[in-house]
mmJSON file of the N, C-alpha and C atoms, coordinates in Angstrom:
{"data_MODEL":{"atom_site":{
"group_PDB":["ATOM","ATOM","ATOM","ATOM","ATOM","ATOM","ATOM","ATOM","ATOM","ATOM","ATOM","ATOM","ATOM","ATOM","ATOM","ATOM","ATOM","ATOM","ATOM","ATOM","ATOM","ATOM","ATOM","ATOM","ATOM","ATOM","ATOM","ATOM","ATOM","ATOM","ATOM","ATOM","ATOM","ATOM","ATOM","ATOM","ATOM","ATOM","ATOM","ATOM","ATOM","ATOM","ATOM","ATOM","ATOM","ATOM","ATOM","ATOM","ATOM","ATOM","ATOM","ATOM","ATOM","ATOM","ATOM","ATOM","ATOM","ATOM","ATOM","ATOM","ATOM","ATOM","ATOM","ATOM","ATOM","ATOM","ATOM","ATOM","ATOM","ATOM","ATOM","ATOM","ATOM","ATOM","ATOM","ATOM","ATOM","ATOM","ATOM","ATOM","ATOM","ATOM","ATOM","ATOM","ATOM","ATOM","ATOM","ATOM","ATOM","ATOM","ATOM","ATOM","ATOM","ATOM","ATOM","ATOM","ATOM","ATOM","ATOM","ATOM","ATOM","ATOM","ATOM","ATOM","ATOM","ATOM","ATOM","ATOM","ATOM","ATOM","ATOM","ATOM","ATOM","ATOM","ATOM","ATOM","ATOM","ATOM","ATOM","ATOM","ATOM","ATOM","ATOM","ATOM","ATOM","ATOM","ATOM","ATOM","ATOM","ATOM","ATOM","ATOM","ATOM","ATOM","ATOM","ATOM","ATOM","ATOM","ATOM","ATOM","ATOM","ATOM","ATOM","ATOM","ATOM","ATOM","ATOM","ATOM","ATOM","ATOM","ATOM","ATOM","ATOM","ATOM","ATOM","ATOM","ATOM","ATOM","ATOM","ATOM","ATOM","ATOM","ATOM","ATOM","ATOM","ATOM","ATOM","ATOM","ATOM","ATOM","ATOM","ATOM","ATOM","ATOM","ATOM","ATOM","ATOM","ATOM","ATOM","ATOM","ATOM","ATOM","ATOM","ATOM","ATOM","ATOM","ATOM","ATOM","ATOM","ATOM","ATOM","ATOM","ATOM","ATOM","ATOM","ATOM","ATOM","ATOM","ATOM","ATOM","ATOM","ATOM","ATOM","ATOM","ATOM","ATOM","ATOM","ATOM","ATOM","ATOM","ATOM","ATOM","ATOM"],
"id":[1,2,3,4,5,6,7,8,9,10,11,12,13,14,15,16,17,18,19,20,21,22,23,24,25,26,27,28,29,30,31,32,33,34,35,36,37,38,39,40,41,42,43,44,45,46,47,48,49,50,51,52,53,54,55,56,57,58,59,60,61,62,63,64,65,66,67,68,69,70,71,72,73,74,75,76,77,78,79,80,81,82,83,84,85,86,87,88,89,90,91,92,93,94,95,96,97,98,99,100,101,102,103,104,105,106,107,108,109,110,111,112,113,114,115,116,117,118,119,120,121,122,123,124,125,126,127,128,129,130,131,132,133,134,135,136,137,138,139,140,141,142,143,144,145,146,147,148,149,150,151,152,153,154,155,156,157,158,159,160,161,162,163,164,165,166,167,168,169,170,171,172,173,174,175,176,177,178,179,180,181,182,183,184,185,186,187,188,189,190,191,192,193,194,195,196,197,198,199,200,201,202,203,204,205,206,207,208,209,210,211,212,213],
"type_symbol":["N","C","C","N","C","C","N","C","C","N","C","C","N","C","C","N","C","C","N","C","C","N","C","C","N","C","C","N","C","C","N","C","C","N","C","C","N","C","C","N","C","C","N","C","C","N","C","C","N","C","C","N","C","C","N","C","C","N","C","C","N","C","C","N","C","C","N","C","C","N","C","C","N","C","C","N","C","C","N","C","C","N","C","C","N","C","C","N","C","C","N","C","C","N","C","C","N","C","C","N","C","C","N","C","C","N","C","C","N","C","C","N","C","C","N","C","C","N","C","C","N","C","C","N","C","C","N","C","C","N","C","C","N","C","C","N","C","C","N","C","C","N","C","C","N","C","C","N","C","C","N","C","C","N","C","C","N","C","C","N","C","C","N","C","C","N","C","C","N","C","C","N","C","C","N","C","C","N","C","C","N","C","C","N","C","C","N","C","C","N","C","C","N","C","C","N","C","C","N","C","C","N","C","C","N","C","C","N","C","C","N","C","C"],
"label_atom_id":["N","CA","C","N","CA","C","N","CA","C","N","CA","C","N","CA","C","N","CA","C","N","CA","C","N","CA","C","N","CA","C","N","CA","C","N","CA","C","N","CA","C","N","CA","C","N","CA","C","N","CA","C","N","CA","C","N","CA","C","N","CA","C","N","CA","C","N","CA","C","N","CA","C","N","CA","C","N","CA","C","N","CA","C","N","CA","C","N","CA","C","N","CA","C","N","CA","C","N","CA","C","N","CA","C","N","CA","C","N","CA","C","N","CA","C","N","CA","C","N","CA","C","N","CA","C","N","CA","C","N","CA","C","N","CA","C","N","CA","C","N","CA","C","N","CA","C","N","CA","C","N","CA","C","N","CA","C","N","CA","C","N","CA","C","N","CA","C","N","CA","C","N","CA","C","N","CA","C","N","CA","C","N","CA","C","N","CA","C","N","CA","C","N","CA","C","N","CA","C","N","CA","C","N","CA","C","N","CA","C","N","CA","C","N","CA","C","N","CA","C","N","CA","C","N","CA","C","N","CA","C","N","CA","C","N","CA","C","N","CA","C","N","CA","C","N","CA","C"],
"label_alt_id":[null,null,null,null,null,null,null,null,null,null,null,null,null,null,null,null,null,null,null,null,null,null,null,null,null,null,null,null,null,null,null,null,null,null,null,null,null,null,null,null,null,null,null,null,null,null,null,null,null,null,null,null,null,null,null,null,null,null,null,null,null,null,null,null,null,null,null,null,null,null,null,null,null,null,null,null,null,null,null,null,null,null,null,null,null,null,null,null,null,null,null,null,null,null,null,null,null,null,null,null,null,null,null,null,null,null,null,null,null,null,null,null,null,null,null,null,null,null,null,null,null,null,null,null,null,null,null,null,null,null,null,null,null,null,null,null,null,null,null,null,null,null,null,null,null,null,null,null,null,null,null,null,null,null,null,null,null,null,null,null,null,null,null,null,null,null,null,null,null,null,null,null,null,null,null,null,null,null,null,null,null,null,null,null,null,null,null,null,null,null,null,null,null,null,null,null,null,null,null,null,null,null,null,null,null,null,null,null,null,null,null,null,null],
"label_comp_id":["UNK","UNK","UNK","UNK","UNK","UNK","UNK","UNK","UNK","UNK","UNK","UNK","UNK","UNK","UNK","UNK","UNK","UNK","UNK","UNK","UNK","UNK","UNK","UNK","UNK","UNK","UNK","UNK","UNK","UNK","UNK","UNK","UNK","UNK","UNK","UNK","UNK","UNK","UNK","UNK","UNK","UNK","UNK","UNK","UNK","UNK","UNK","UNK","UNK","UNK","UNK","UNK","UNK","UNK","UNK","UNK","UNK","UNK","UNK","UNK","UNK","UNK","UNK","UNK","UNK","UNK","UNK","UNK","UNK","UNK","UNK","UNK","UNK","UNK","UNK","UNK","UNK","UNK","UNK","UNK","UNK","UNK","UNK","UNK","UNK","UNK","UNK","UNK","UNK","UNK","UNK","UNK","UNK","UNK","UNK","UNK","UNK","UNK","UNK","UNK","UNK","UNK","UNK","UNK","UNK","UNK","UNK","UNK","UNK","UNK","UNK","UNK","UNK","UNK","UNK","UNK","UNK","UNK","UNK","UNK","UNK","UNK","UNK","UNK","UNK","UNK","UNK","UNK","UNK","UNK","UNK","UNK","UNK","UNK","UNK","UNK","UNK","UNK","UNK","UNK","UNK","UNK","UNK","UNK","UNK","UNK","UNK","UNK","UNK","UNK","UNK","UNK","UNK","UNK","UNK","UNK","UNK","UNK","UNK","UNK","UNK","UNK","UNK","UNK","UNK","UNK","UNK","UNK","UNK","UNK","UNK","UNK","UNK","UNK","UNK","UNK","UNK","UNK","UNK","UNK","UNK","UNK","UNK","UNK","UNK","UNK","UNK","UNK","UNK","UNK","UNK","UNK","UNK","UNK","UNK","UNK","UNK","UNK","UNK","UNK","UNK","UNK","UNK","UNK","UNK","UNK","UNK","UNK","UNK","UNK","UNK","UNK","UNK"],
"label_asym_id":["A","A","A","A","A","A","A","A","A","A","A","A","A","A","A","A","A","A","A","A","A","A","A","A","A","A","A","A","A","A","A","A","A","A","A","A","A","A","A","A","A","A","A","A","A","A","A","A","A","A","A","A","A","A","A","A","A","A","A","A","A","A","A","A","A","A","A","A","A","A","A","A","A","A","A","A","A","A","A","A","A","A","A","A","A","A","A","A","A","A","A","A","A","A","A","A","A","A","A","A","A","A","A","A","A","A","A","A","A","A","A","A","A","A","A","A","A","A","A","A","A","A","A","A","A","A","A","A","A","A","A","A","A","A","A","A","A","A","A","A","A","A","A","A","A","A","A","A","A","A","A","A","A","A","A","A","A","A","A","A","A","A","A","A","A","A","A","A","A","A","A","A","A","A","A","A","A","A","A","A","A","A","A","A","A","A","A","A","A","A","A","A","A","A","A","A","A","A","A","A","A","A","A","A","A","A","A","A","A","A","A","A","A"],
"label_entity_id":["1","1","1","1","1","1","1","1","1","1","1","1","1","1","1","1","1","1","1","1","1","1","1","1","1","1","1","1","1","1","1","1","1","1","1","1","1","1","1","1","1","1","1","1","1","1","1","1","1","1","1","1","1","1","1","1","1","1","1","1","1","1","1","1","1","1","1","1","1","1","1","1","1","1","1","1","1","1","1","1","1","1","1","1","1","1","1","1","1","1","1","1","1","1","1","1","1","1","1","1","1","1","1","1","1","1","1","1","1","1","1","1","1","1","1","1","1","1","1","1","1","1","1","1","1","1","1","1","1","1","1","1","1","1","1","1","1","1","1","1","1","1","1","1","1","1","1","1","1","1","1","1","1","1","1","1","1","1","1","1","1","1","1","1","1","1","1","1","1","1","1","1","1","1","1","1","1","1","1","1","1","1","1","1","1","1","1","1","1","1","1","1","1","1","1","1","1","1","1","1","1","1","1","1","1","1","1","1","1","1","1","1","1"],
"label_seq_id":[1,1,1,2,2,2,3,3,3,4,4,4,5,5,5,6,6,6,7,7,7,8,8,8,9,9,9,10,10,10,11,11,11,12,12,12,13,13,13,14,14,14,15,15,15,16,16,16,17,17,17,18,18,18,19,19,19,20,20,20,21,21,21,22,22,22,23,23,23,24,24,24,25,25,25,26,26,26,27,27,27,28,28,28,29,29,29,30,30,30,31,31,31,32,32,32,33,33,33,34,34,34,35,35,35,36,36,36,37,37,37,38,38,38,39,39,39,40,40,40,41,41,41,42,42,42,43,43,43,44,44,44,45,45,45,46,46,46,47,47,47,48,48,48,49,49,49,50,50,50,51,51,51,52,52,52,53,53,53,54,54,54,55,55,55,56,56,56,57,57,57,58,58,58,59,59,59,60,60,60,61,61,61,62,62,62,63,63,63,64,64,64,65,65,65,66,66,66,67,67,67,68,68,68,69,69,69,70,70,70,71,71,71],
"pdbx_PDB_ins_code":[null,null,null,null,null,null,null,null,null,null,null,null,null,null,null,null,null,null,null,null,null,null,null,null,null,null,null,null,null,null,null,null,null,null,null,null,null,null,null,null,null,null,null,null,null,null,null,null,null,null,null,null,null,null,null,null,null,null,null,null,null,null,null,null,null,null,null,null,null,null,null,null,null,null,null,null,null,null,null,null,null,null,null,null,null,null,null,null,null,null,null,null,null,null,null,null,null,null,null,null,null,null,null,null,null,null,null,null,null,null,null,null,null,null,null,null,null,null,null,null,null,null,null,null,null,null,null,null,null,null,null,null,null,null,null,null,null,null,null,null,null,null,null,null,null,null,null,null,null,null,null,null,null,null,null,null,null,null,null,null,null,null,null,null,null,null,null,null,null,null,null,null,null,null,null,null,null,null,null,null,null,null,null,null,null,null,null,null,null,null,null,null,null,null,null,null,null,null,null,null,null,null,null,null,null,null,null,null,null,null,null,null,null],
"Cartn_x":[-10.857,-9.757,-9.26,-8.396,-8.232,-6.768,-6.216,-4.989,-3.692,-3.781,-2.453,-1.437,-0.274,1.096,1.838,2.371,2.978,4.274,4.659,5.7,7.036,6.515,7.515,7.117,7.412,7.264,5.772,4.954,3.456,2.721,3.192,2.547,2.319,1.058,0.809,0.604,0.792,0.713,0.025,0.027,-0.515,-1.799,-2.663,-3.853,-5.032,-6.273,-7.386,-8.317,-9.194,-10.17,-11.332,-12.564,-13.869,-14.563,-15.177,-15.99,-17.322,-18.213,-19.708,-20.278,-19.697,-20.376,-20.483,-19.402,-19.683,-19.473,-19.211,-19.308,-17.866,-16.796,-15.379,-14.294,-13.327,-12.44,-11.187,-10.224,-9.2,-7.763,-6.722,-5.35,-5.483,-4.777,-4.84,-3.622,-3.309,-2.333,-2.833,-2.172,-2.567,-1.479,-1.495,-0.592,-1.279,-0.892,-1.055,-0.53,-1.181,-0.537,-0.473,-1.511,-1.131,-1.985,-2.18,-3.093,-4.378,-5.096,-6.458,-6.687,-5.72,-6.017,-5.344,-6.133,-5.752,-5.875,-4.951,-4.894,-5.004,-6.08,-6.478,-6.375,-5.655,-5.708,-5.948,-6.958,-7.413,-6.95,-6.379,-5.968,-6.041,-5.933,-5.555,-4.193,-3.525,-1.987,-1.191,-1.093,-0.08,-0.922,-0.259,-0.889,-1.188,-0.493,-0.838,-2.339,-2.635,-3.919,-4.978,-5.553,-6.278,-7.075,-7.463,-8.233,-7.95,-7.739,-7.436,-8.798,-8.792,-9.669,-8.985,-9.256,-8.954,-9.806,-9.595,-10.41,-10.006,-10.999,-10.876,-11.363,-10.672,-11.168,-12.331,-13.112,-14.61,-14.667,-14.634,-14.818,-15.951,-15.796,-16.876,-18.063,-17.841,-19.069,-19.667,-19.212,-19.896,-21.344,-22.199,-23.46,-23.674,-24.822,-25.313,-24.361,-23.46,-22.431,-23.303,-23.124,-23.844,-22.913,-23.463,-22.814,-22.369,-23.076,-22.784,-21.743,-21.19,-19.828,-18.54,-18.725,-17.592,-17.488,-18.202,-17.98,-17.002],
"Cartn_y":[92.189,91.866,92.113,91.438,91.723,91.251,92.012,91.634,91.347,92.294,92.161,92.972,92.567,93.281,93.563,94.679,95.214,94.598,94.106,93.309,94.31,95.641,96.171,96.178,97.472,97.34,97.377,97.911,98.164,96.651,95.926,94.579,94.24,93.469,93.126,91.579,90.954,89.512,88.962,87.837,87.274,87.575,87.882,88.36,87.426,87.61,86.91,87.569,86.89,87.59,86.606,87.502,86.607,86.486,85.477,85.243,85.19,86.033,86.014,85.079,84.558,83.761,82.257,81.887,80.402,80.595,81.7,82.127,81.595,81.511,81.116,82.006,81.78,82.785,82.005,82.723,82.432,83.039,82.482,83.271,84.354,85.528,86.759,87.345,88.08,88.987,90.045,91.157,92.207,92.944,93.707,94.532,95.768,96.957,98.176,98.573,98.402,98.547,99.997,100.764,102.305,102.901,104.193,104.853,104.676,103.822,103.745,102.12,101.395,99.979,98.959,97.96,96.833,95.596,94.688,93.397,92.605,92.146,91.178,89.803,88.847,87.373,86.565,85.566,84.749,83.336,82.581,81.242,80.156,79.061,77.946,77.417,77.397,76.847,77.862,77.616,78.339,79.348,80.588,81.518,81.076,79.937,79.653,78.796,78.417,77.93,78.801,79.898,80.84,81.673,82.723,83.478,84.873,85.96,86.959,87.941,89.168,90.31,91.718,92.352,93.814,94.742,95.59,96.619,97.929,98.567,100.16,101.155,101.946,103.148,103.859,104.086,104.768,106.145,107.356,108.744,109.053,109.793,110.035,110.684,111.305,111.907,110.682,109.532,108.578,108.285,108.14,108.076,106.811,106.65,105.562,105.115,106.022,105.656,105.489,104.867,104.82,105.63,106.719,107.867,107.233,106.31,105.993,105.322,104.59,103.874,104.937,106.194,107.193,107.695,107.247,107.765,107.086],
"Cartn_z":[138.839,139.498,140.547,141.246,142.785,143.21,144.029,144.695,143.57,142.437,141.912,142.24,141.881,142.508,141.29,141.49,140.326,140.266,139.021,138.589,137.709,137.533,136.639,135.224,134.694,133.315,132.622,133.425,133.281,133.332,134.156,134.024,135.835,135.954,137.379,137.2,138.125,138.533,139.9,139.815,141.155,141.943,140.903,141.44,140.994,141.205,140.777,139.921,139.065,138.283,138.48,138.703,138.866,137.613,137.207,135.985,136.238,136.121,136.372,135.634,134.336,133.518,134.095,134.814,135.628,137.274,137.696,139.497,139.869,139.013,139.342,139.347,140.168,140.373,139.685,139.041,138.375,138.854,138.73,138.687,137.641,137.973,136.876,136.656,135.718,135.477,134.491,134.446,133.611,133.149,131.935,131.355,130.88,131.119,130.867,129.668,128.452,127.098,126.688,127.089,126.828,127.916,128.296,129.212,129.428,128.24,128.102,127.959,127.843,127.578,128.527,128.998,129.862,129.279,129.18,128.698,130.091,130.312,131.748,130.922,131.824,131.606,132.704,132.586,133.943,133.577,134.242,133.777,135.043,134.886,135.745,135.6,136.798,136.839,136.247,134.818,134.172,133.003,132.73,131.967,130.497,130.082,128.709,128.784,129.753,129.806,130.436,129.373,129.942,128.917,129.381,128.458,128.607,127.509,127.721,127.37,127.876,127.549,127.415,126.377,126.375,126.916,128.009,128.53,128.255,127.741,127.31,128.346,128.612,129.535,129.039,129.742,129.154,129.542,128.752,129.008,129.98,130.966,132.03,131.53,130.178,129.59,128.428,128.698,127.642,127.771,126.781,127.019,127.842,128.519,129.488,130.171,130.736,131.818,133.078,133.802,135.103,136.321,136.288,137.374,138.419,138.999,140.501,140.646,139.39,139.411,139.475,139.397,139.182,140.635,141.663,142.842,143.968],
"occupancy":[1.0,1.0,1.0,1.0,1.0,1.0,1.0,1.0,1.0,1.0,1.0,1.0,1.0,1.0,1.0,1.0,1.0,1.0,1.0,1.0,1.0,1.0,1.0,1.0,1.0,1.0,1.0,1.0,1.0,1.0,1.0,1.0,1.0,1.0,1.0,1.0,1.0,1.0,1.0,1.0,1.0,1.0,1.0,1.0,1.0,1.0,1.0,1.0,1.0,1.0,1.0,1.0,1.0,1.0,1.0,1.0,1.0,1.0,1.0,1.0,1.0,1.0,1.0,1.0,1.0,1.0,1.0,1.0,1.0,1.0,1.0,1.0,1.0,1.0,1.0,1.0,1.0,1.0,1.0,1.0,1.0,1.0,1.0,1.0,1.0,1.0,1.0,1.0,1.0,1.0,1.0,1.0,1.0,1.0,1.0,1.0,1.0,1.0,1.0,1.0,1.0,1.0,1.0,1.0,1.0,1.0,1.0,1.0,1.0,1.0,1.0,1.0,1.0,1.0,1.0,1.0,1.0,1.0,1.0,1.0,1.0,1.0,1.0,1.0,1.0,1.0,1.0,1.0,1.0,1.0,1.0,1.0,1.0,1.0,1.0,1.0,1.0,1.0,1.0,1.0,1.0,1.0,1.0,1.0,1.0,1.0,1.0,1.0,1.0,1.0,1.0,1.0,1.0,1.0,1.0,1.0,1.0,1.0,1.0,1.0,1.0,1.0,1.0,1.0,1.0,1.0,1.0,1.0,1.0,1.0,1.0,1.0,1.0,1.0,1.0,1.0,1.0,1.0,1.0,1.0,1.0,1.0,1.0,1.0,1.0,1.0,1.0,1.0,1.0,1.0,1.0,1.0,1.0,1.0,1.0,1.0,1.0,1.0,1.0,1.0,1.0,1.0,1.0,1.0,1.0,1.0,1.0,1.0,1.0,1.0,1.0,1.0,1.0],
"B_iso_or_equiv":[0.0,0.0,0.0,0.0,0.0,0.0,0.0,0.0,0.0,0.0,0.0,0.0,0.0,0.0,0.0,0.0,0.0,0.0,0.0,0.0,0.0,0.0,0.0,0.0,0.0,0.0,0.0,0.0,0.0,0.0,0.0,0.0,0.0,0.0,0.0,0.0,0.0,0.0,0.0,0.0,0.0,0.0,0.0,0.0,0.0,0.0,0.0,0.0,0.0,0.0,0.0,0.0,0.0,0.0,0.0,0.0,0.0,0.0,0.0,0.0,0.0,0.0,0.0,0.0,0.0,0.0,0.0,0.0,0.0,0.0,0.0,0.0,0.0,0.0,0.0,0.0,0.0,0.0,0.0,0.0,0.0,0.0,0.0,0.0,0.0,0.0,0.0,0.0,0.0,0.0,0.0,0.0,0.0,0.0,0.0,0.0,0.0,0.0,0.0,0.0,0.0,0.0,0.0,0.0,0.0,0.0,0.0,0.0,0.0,0.0,0.0,0.0,0.0,0.0,0.0,0.0,0.0,0.0,0.0,0.0,0.0,0.0,0.0,0.0,0.0,0.0,0.0,0.0,0.0,0.0,0.0,0.0,0.0,0.0,0.0,0.0,0.0,0.0,0.0,0.0,0.0,0.0,0.0,0.0,0.0,0.0,0.0,0.0,0.0,0.0,0.0,0.0,0.0,0.0,0.0,0.0,0.0,0.0,0.0,0.0,0.0,0.0,0.0,0.0,0.0,0.0,0.0,0.0,0.0,0.0,0.0,0.0,0.0,0.0,0.0,0.0,0.0,0.0,0.0,0.0,0.0,0.0,0.0,0.0,0.0,0.0,0.0,0.0,0.0,0.0,0.0,0.0,0.0,0.0,0.0,0.0,0.0,0.0,0.0,0.0,0.0,0.0,0.0,0.0,0.0,0.0,0.0,0.0,0.0,0.0,0.0,0.0,0.0],
"pdbx_formal_charge":[null,null,null,null,null,null,null,null,null,null,null,null,null,null,null,null,null,null,null,null,null,null,null,null,null,null,null,null,null,null,null,null,null,null,null,null,null,null,null,null,null,null,null,null,null,null,null,null,null,null,null,null,null,null,null,null,null,null,null,null,null,null,null,null,null,null,null,null,null,null,null,null,null,null,null,null,null,null,null,null,null,null,null,null,null,null,null,null,null,null,null,null,null,null,null,null,null,null,null,null,null,null,null,null,null,null,null,null,null,null,null,null,null,null,null,null,null,null,null,null,null,null,null,null,null,null,null,null,null,null,null,null,null,null,null,null,null,null,null,null,null,null,null,null,null,null,null,null,null,null,null,null,null,null,null,null,null,null,null,null,null,null,null,null,null,null,null,null,null,null,null,null,null,null,null,null,null,null,null,null,null,null,null,null,null,null,null,null,null,null,null,null,null,null,null,null,null,null,null,null,null,null,null,null,null,null,null,null,null,null,null,null,null],
"auth_seq_id":[1,1,1,2,2,2,3,3,3,4,4,4,5,5,5,6,6,6,7,7,7,8,8,8,9,9,9,10,10,10,11,11,11,12,12,12,13,13,13,14,14,14,15,15,15,16,16,16,17,17,17,18,18,18,19,19,19,20,20,20,21,21,21,22,22,22,23,23,23,24,24,24,25,25,25,26,26,26,27,27,27,28,28,28,29,29,29,30,30,30,31,31,31,32,32,32,33,33,33,34,34,34,35,35,35,36,36,36,37,37,37,38,38,38,39,39,39,40,40,40,41,41,41,42,42,42,43,43,43,44,44,44,45,45,45,46,46,46,47,47,47,48,48,48,49,49,49,50,50,50,51,51,51,52,52,52,53,53,53,54,54,54,55,55,55,56,56,56,57,57,57,58,58,58,59,59,59,60,60,60,61,61,61,62,62,62,63,63,63,64,64,64,65,65,65,66,66,66,67,67,67,68,68,68,69,69,69,70,70,70,71,71,71],
"auth_comp_id":["UNK","UNK","UNK","UNK","UNK","UNK","UNK","UNK","UNK","UNK","UNK","UNK","UNK","UNK","UNK","UNK","UNK","UNK","UNK","UNK","UNK","UNK","UNK","UNK","UNK","UNK","UNK","UNK","UNK","UNK","UNK","UNK","UNK","UNK","UNK","UNK","UNK","UNK","UNK","UNK","UNK","UNK","UNK","UNK","UNK","UNK","UNK","UNK","UNK","UNK","UNK","UNK","UNK","UNK","UNK","UNK","UNK","UNK","UNK","UNK","UNK","UNK","UNK","UNK","UNK","UNK","UNK","UNK","UNK","UNK","UNK","UNK","UNK","UNK","UNK","UNK","UNK","UNK","UNK","UNK","UNK","UNK","UNK","UNK","UNK","UNK","UNK","UNK","UNK","UNK","UNK","UNK","UNK","UNK","UNK","UNK","UNK","UNK","UNK","UNK","UNK","UNK","UNK","UNK","UNK","UNK","UNK","UNK","UNK","UNK","UNK","UNK","UNK","UNK","UNK","UNK","UNK","UNK","UNK","UNK","UNK","UNK","UNK","UNK","UNK","UNK","UNK","UNK","UNK","UNK","UNK","UNK","UNK","UNK","UNK","UNK","UNK","UNK","UNK","UNK","UNK","UNK","UNK","UNK","UNK","UNK","UNK","UNK","UNK","UNK","UNK","UNK","UNK","UNK","UNK","UNK","UNK","UNK","UNK","UNK","UNK","UNK","UNK","UNK","UNK","UNK","UNK","UNK","UNK","UNK","UNK","UNK","UNK","UNK","UNK","UNK","UNK","UNK","UNK","UNK","UNK","UNK","UNK","UNK","UNK","UNK","UNK","UNK","UNK","UNK","UNK","UNK","UNK","UNK","UNK","UNK","UNK","UNK","UNK","UNK","UNK","UNK","UNK","UNK","UNK","UNK","UNK","UNK","UNK","UNK","UNK","UNK","UNK"],
"auth_asym_id":["A","A","A","A","A","A","A","A","A","A","A","A","A","A","A","A","A","A","A","A","A","A","A","A","A","A","A","A","A","A","A","A","A","A","A","A","A","A","A","A","A","A","A","A","A","A","A","A","A","A","A","A","A","A","A","A","A","A","A","A","A","A","A","A","A","A","A","A","A","A","A","A","A","A","A","A","A","A","A","A","A","A","A","A","A","A","A","A","A","A","A","A","A","A","A","A","A","A","A","A","A","A","A","A","A","A","A","A","A","A","A","A","A","A","A","A","A","A","A","A","A","A","A","A","A","A","A","A","A","A","A","A","A","A","A","A","A","A","A","A","A","A","A","A","A","A","A","A","A","A","A","A","A","A","A","A","A","A","A","A","A","A","A","A","A","A","A","A","A","A","A","A","A","A","A","A","A","A","A","A","A","A","A","A","A","A","A","A","A","A","A","A","A","A","A","A","A","A","A","A","A","A","A","A","A","A","A","A","A","A","A","A","A"],
"auth_atom_id":["N","CA","C","N","CA","C","N","CA","C","N","CA","C","N","CA","C","N","CA","C","N","CA","C","N","CA","C","N","CA","C","N","CA","C","N","CA","C","N","CA","C","N","CA","C","N","CA","C","N","CA","C","N","CA","C","N","CA","C","N","CA","C","N","CA","C","N","CA","C","N","CA","C","N","CA","C","N","CA","C","N","CA","C","N","CA","C","N","CA","C","N","CA","C","N","CA","C","N","CA","C","N","CA","C","N","CA","C","N","CA","C","N","CA","C","N","CA","C","N","CA","C","N","CA","C","N","CA","C","N","CA","C","N","CA","C","N","CA","C","N","CA","C","N","CA","C","N","CA","C","N","CA","C","N","CA","C","N","CA","C","N","CA","C","N","CA","C","N","CA","C","N","CA","C","N","CA","C","N","CA","C","N","CA","C","N","CA","C","N","CA","C","N","CA","C","N","CA","C","N","CA","C","N","CA","C","N","CA","C","N","CA","C","N","CA","C","N","CA","C","N","CA","C","N","CA","C","N","CA","C","N","CA","C","N","CA","C","N","CA","C","N","CA","C","N","CA","C"],
"pdbx_PDB_model_num":[1,1,1,1,1,1,1,1,1,1,1,1,1,1,1,1,1,1,1,1,1,1,1,1,1,1,1,1,1,1,1,1,1,1,1,1,1,1,1,1,1,1,1,1,1,1,1,1,1,1,1,1,1,1,1,1,1,1,1,1,1,1,1,1,1,1,1,1,1,1,1,1,1,1,1,1,1,1,1,1,1,1,1,1,1,1,1,1,1,1,1,1,1,1,1,1,1,1,1,1,1,1,1,1,1,1,1,1,1,1,1,1,1,1,1,1,1,1,1,1,1,1,1,1,1,1,1,1,1,1,1,1,1,1,1,1,1,1,1,1,1,1,1,1,1,1,1,1,1,1,1,1,1,1,1,1,1,1,1,1,1,1,1,1,1,1,1,1,1,1,1,1,1,1,1,1,1,1,1,1,1,1,1,1,1,1,1,1,1,1,1,1,1,1,1,1,1,1,1,1,1,1,1,1,1,1,1,1,1,1,1,1,1]
}}}
């Protein structure tokens, strides 16, 4: 996710999201549903034509966590 702007009420919009599956970048919006859950949506043109993913925060002591990512 990149370039999102806060729109109020735990929602961000007008950003982009990169898909490593196909190498393309899409328009994006995101909603923080609670302190550990982010709903990210990538789309073409309008938000109805897209796909959403739910991202969960990982604890710092989670097994197999790459510690270089925490720096």
